[in-house]
C-alpha positions in Angstrom: 0.0 0.0 0.0 2.9 2.4 0.7 4.1 1.9 -2.9 0.6 2.3 -4.3 -0.1 5.5 -2.3 3.2 7.0 -3.3 2.7 6.1 -6.9 -0.7 7.8 -7.0 0.7 10.9 -5.3 3.6 11.0 -7.8 1.2 10.8 -10.7 -1.2 13.5 -9.5 -0.5 17.1 -8.7 -3.4 17.3 -6.3 -2.6 14.2 -4.2 0.0 13.9 -1.5 1.0 10.9 0.5 2.5 10.9 4.0 3.6 7.5 5.3 3.8 7.1 9.0 5.2 4.2 11.0 2.5 3.5 13.6 5.1 2.2 16.2 7.3 5.3 15.9 4.4 7.8 16.2 2.0 6.4 18.8 0.3 9.8 19.2 -0.8 9.7 15.6 -1.8 6.0 16.0 -4.0 6.9 18.9 -5.5 10.0 17.3 -6.6 8.2 14.2 -7.5 5.0 16.1 -5.2 2.8 14.1 -5.8 -0.8 15.1 -4.5 -2.6 12.0 -2.3 -1.8 9.2 -2.4 -0.9 6.4 -4.7 2.0 7.4 -5.2 4.6 4.7 -6.7 7.9 5.8 -8.0 10.2 3.0 -8.7 13.8 3.9 -9.1 12.9 7.5 -12.5 11.3 6.9 -12.3 8.3 4.5 -10.6 5.2 6.0 -9.4 2.3 3.9 -8.4 -0.7 5.8 -6.4 -3.6 4.5 -4.9 -4.0 1.0 -7.2 -2.9 -1.8 -6.8 -3.0 -5.6 -5.4 0.2 -7.1 -8.6 1.0 -8.9 -10.6 0.8 -5.6 -8.1 3.2 -3.9 -8.2 5.6 -6.8 -12.0 5.6 -6.7 -12.0 6.3 -3.0 -9.5 9.2 -3.4 -11.5 10.7 -6.3 -14.7 10.5 -4.2 -13.2 12.2 -1.2 
């Protein structure tokens, strides 16, 4: 998912990706209630859990 998110961000001027290690930043982990990884947060509201196909992730980003 890290590679996929970074690839989408590299291909689009309106998408950015920040990758955070949940064990290194426990405050962010708690704030966003991360219980499992991968945990993709889009615009602070849309949450994608687990690995999803690229088309699904792009559709979620476009809808956000």
